[in-house]
C-alpha positions as CSV (number, residue, x, y, z in Angstrom):
1,X,-21.6,55.6,-23.1
2,X,-18.2,57.3,-22.8
3,X,-15.5,56.4,-25.0
4,X,-11.9,57.2,-25.9
5,X,-10.3,57.1,-29.6
6,X,-7.2,57.1,-31.3
7,X,-6.7,58.0,-34.9
8,X,-4.4,56.6,-37.7
9,X,-3.2,57.6,-41.1
10,X,-4.6,61.4,-40.9
11,X,-7.8,60.4,-39.5
12,X,-7.9,63.3,-37.2
13,X,-7.6,65.7,-40.1
14,X,-10.2,64.0,-41.8
15,X,-12.8,63.8,-39.1
16,X,-12.0,67.4,-38.2
17,X,-12.6,68.5,-41.6
18,X,-14.5,67.0,-44.5
19,X,-15.8,64.0,-42.3
20,X,-16.8,66.1,-39.3
21,X,-20.6,65.5,-40.2
22,X,-20.1,61.6,-40.1
23,X,-18.2,61.6,-37.1
24,X,-20.7,63.8,-35.2
25,X,-23.4,61.3,-36.1
26,X,-21.6,58.4,-34.7
27,X,-20.6,60.6,-31.6
28,X,-24.4,61.1,-31.2
29,X,-25.2,57.4,-31.5
30,X,-22.6,56.4,-29.1
31,X,-23.6,58.9,-26.5
32,X,-27.3,57.8,-26.5
33,X,-26.6,54.2,-25.6
34,X,-26.1,53.1,-22.0
35,X,-23.7,50.4,-21.2
36,X,-25.1,47.0,-22.1
37,X,-24.3,44.0,-19.8
38,X,-25.4,40.4,-19.7
39,X,-24.7,37.4,-17.4
40,X,-21.6,35.5,-18.4
41,X,-22.3,31.9,-19.5
42,X,-18.6,30.8,-19.1
43,X,-18.0,28.4,-16.3
44,X,-15.4,30.3,-14.1
45,X,-17.6,33.4,-14.1
46,X,-21.2,32.1,-14.6
47,X,-23.9,34.7,-14.1
48,X,-21.5,37.6,-13.3
49,X,-22.2,40.8,-15.5
50,X,-19.9,41.0,-18.5
51,X,-20.2,43.3,-21.6
52,X,-23.2,42.6,-24.1
53,X,-21.8,42.7,-27.6
54,X,-25.2,41.5,-29.1
55,X,-27.3,44.3,-27.5
56,X,-24.4,47.0,-28.2
57,X,-24.2,46.0,-31.9
58,X,-27.9,46.2,-32.3
59,X,-28.2,49.7,-30.6
60,X,-25.3,51.0,-32.7
61,X,-26.8,49.9,-35.8
62,X,-30.3,51.0,-34.9
63,X,-28.9,54.5,-33.8
64,X,-26.8,55.0,-36.9
65,X,-29.8,54.0,-39.3
66,X,-31.5,57.1,-37.9
67,X,-28.9,59.2,-39.5
68,X,-28.9,57.2,-43.0
69,X,-26.1,54.6,-42.1
70,X,-27.0,51.4,-43.5
71,X,-25.1,47.9,-43.9
72,X,-22.8,48.0,-47.1
73,X,-22.5,44.8,-48.9
74,X,-18.8,43.6,-49.6
75,X,-18.0,43.3,-53.3
76,X,-17.8,39.7,-54.7
77,X,-14.1,39.8,-55.3
78,X,-13.7,40.6,-51.7
79,X,-16.3,37.9,-50.7
80,X,-13.6,35.8,-48.7
81,X,-13.3,38.9,-46.4
82,X,-17.2,38.6,-45.4
83,X,-20.5,39.7,-46.2
84,X,-20.8,43.3,-45.3
85,X,-19.5,46.4,-43.3
86,X,-21.9,47.1,-40.3
87,X,-22.5,50.7,-41.6
88,X,-21.8,53.3,-44.2
89,X,-22.8,56.7,-45.0
90,X,-21.2,58.8,-47.7
91,X,-17.4,58.1,-47.9
92,X,-17.0,56.5,-44.5
93,X,-17.5,53.1,-43.3
94,X,-17.9,51.7,-39.9
95,X,-17.4,48.5,-38.0
96,X,-18.9,47.3,-34.6
97,X,-16.0,45.0,-33.6
98,X,-16.9,43.1,-30.6
99,X,-16.1,39.5,-31.9
100,X,-13.0,37.5,-31.6
101,X,-9.9,39.7,-32.3
102,X,-8.8,38.3,-35.9
103,X,-11.8,39.8,-37.3
104,X,-10.3,43.2,-36.7
105,X,-7.9,42.5,-39.6
106,X,-10.6,41.1,-41.8
107,X,-12.2,44.3,-41.5
108,X,-9.3,46.5,-42.2
109,X,-7.9,44.6,-45.1
110,X,-11.1,44.7,-47.0
111,X,-11.4,48.4,-46.4
112,X,-7.9,49.0,-47.4
113,X,-8.6,47.2,-50.7
114,X,-11.4,49.5,-51.3
115,X,-9.6,52.6,-50.3
116,X,-6.6,51.9,-52.4
117,X,-8.6,51.0,-55.6
118,X,-10.9,54.0,-55.1
119,X,-13.7,51.6,-56.0
120,X,-17.1,53.1,-55.7
121,X,-19.5,51.0,-53.5
122,X,-22.9,51.2,-54.9
123,X,-24.4,51.6,-51.4
124,X,-22.3,54.8,-50.9
125,X,-22.0,56.1,-54.4
126,X,-18.5,57.4,-54.1
127,X,-14.9,56.2,-53.0
128,X,-14.2,55.4,-49.4
129,X,-12.2,57.9,-47.5
130,X,-12.0,56.6,-43.7
131,X,-12.9,53.8,-41.6
132,X,-14.4,54.0,-38.0
133,X,-13.9,50.9,-35.7
134,X,-15.8,50.9,-32.6
135,X,-14.8,48.2,-29.9
136,X,-14.7,48.0,-26.0
137,X,-12.1,48.9,-23.5
138,X,-10.6,46.3,-21.3
139,X,-12.1,47.9,-18.4
140,X,-15.3,46.0,-19.3
141,X,-15.4,42.3,-18.3
142,X,-16.0,40.5,-21.3
143,X,-16.1,36.8,-22.8
144,X,-12.7,35.3,-23.5
145,X,-10.8,35.9,-26.7
146,X,-12.9,39.0,-27.8
147,X,-11.3,41.9,-29.1
148,X,-10.2,44.9,-26.8
149,X,-9.5,48.7,-27.7
150,X,-6.1,48.4,-26.2
151,X,-5.3,45.2,-28.1
152,X,-6.6,46.7,-31.2
153,X,-4.5,49.8,-30.7
154,X,-1.3,48.0,-30.2
155,X,-1.9,46.1,-33.4
156,X,-3.0,48.9,-35.6
157,X,-0.2,51.2,-34.3
158,X,2.3,48.6,-35.2
159,X,1.2,48.0,-38.9
160,X,0.6,51.6,-39.7
161,X,3.9,52.8,-38.3
162,X,5.4,50.1,-40.7
163,X,3.4,51.7,-43.6
164,X,1.5,48.4,-44.3
165,X,-2.0,50.2,-44.3
166,X,-2.8,53.7,-45.5
167,X,-6.7,54.1,-44.8
168,X,-7.7,56.6,-42.3
169,X,-8.9,54.8,-39.3
170,X,-10.4,56.2,-36.1
171,X,-10.4,53.5,-33.4
172,X,-13.0,54.0,-30.8
173,X,-13.0,52.3,-27.4
174,X,-16.3,52.1,-25.4
175,X,-15.3,52.5,-21.8
176,X,-16.0,53.2,-17.9
177,X,-14.9,56.0,-15.8
178,X,-11.9,54.5,-13.8
179,X,-12.9,56.3,-10.8
180,X,-16.8,54.9,-11.2
181,X,-18.2,53.3,-8.1
182,X,-21.7,53.0,-9.5
183,X,-22.9,52.9,-13.0
184,X,-26.4,52.9,-14.8
185,X,-26.6,50.1,-17.2
186,X,-29.1,48.0,-19.3
187,X,-29.0,44.4,-17.7
188,X,-30.0,42.0,-20.6
189,X,-31.0,38.6,-20.3
190,X,-31.4,36.1,-23.1
191,X,-33.5,32.9,-23.5
192,X,-30.7,30.7,-24.3
193,X,-27.0,30.6,-24.6
194,X,-26.9,31.4,-28.3
195,X,-30.0,33.3,-28.5
196,X,-30.0,36.7,-30.1
197,X,-33.2,38.1,-29.1
198,X,-33.3,39.5,-25.6
199,X,-35.7,38.1,-23.2
200,X,-35.8,40.8,-20.8
201,X,-33.9,44.3,-20.1
202,X,-33.8,46.1,-16.9
203,X,-32.2,49.6,-16.4
204,X,-30.4,49.2,-13.2
205,X,-27.7,51.0,-11.1
206,X,-24.8,48.7,-10.5
207,X,-22.2,48.8,-7.9
208,X,-18.5,49.0,-9.6
209,X,-15.4,47.8,-7.9
210,X,-12.2,47.2,-9.5
211,X,-9.9,44.1,-10.0
212,X,-6.6,44.2,-8.0
213,X,-4.8,42.7,-10.8
214,X,-3.7,45.1,-13.6
215,X,-3.9,44.0,-17.1
216,X,-1.1,43.9,-19.7
217,X,-2.4,47.3,-20.9
218,X,-1.9,49.0,-17.4
219,X,-5.4,49.1,-16.0
220,X,-8.0,47.3,-13.8
221,X,-11.3,45.7,-15.0
222,X,-14.6,46.6,-13.5
223,X,-16.4,44.3,-11.4
224,X,-20.2,44.8,-11.4
225,X,-22.5,43.9,-8.7
């Protein structure tokens, strides 16, 4: 998959320097994954292809594990902010953020707390230096109320400009070439609406057209067929 990214709080310097090996690993993982689509179960777009967060999450986790990244438990004193980070390796934590947008701040707040305290997470064995957040661009059609890269960018930019958070963050948006007319994807179907196990996957080439309506962030959304 192709992607774009924006850095906050000196993340560019970090990932170009001491964190370059960690970033190269995540870059390789993302590059190895084709776009993942599934049929929508929402009434107004029933059956139409939309972004598949479950398959994307699973493939990112599996791919990162090949480089030694693993889930990192959240310390007990931060238990109100969830169970674990999706992945961690050395001094870098990563989150695959495809769920509802409030979870973005849940993830950033707990990472900021660890970063500021310089606490050593047993899974990592050293203090945390940076956070990678992977989400999807609004060029992908997706379920309602899920986080988009552009929304995360606007929110993180606001709070970092105000100096509220200091942890270096690389925000990654999985995206589609805006000139695309065809795209090779994995078309995943599940046995039930809330099922997490894929029933069938087909590697297919889909036609891509673009919505006439432009989003609040200034771009169109892909329509797959």
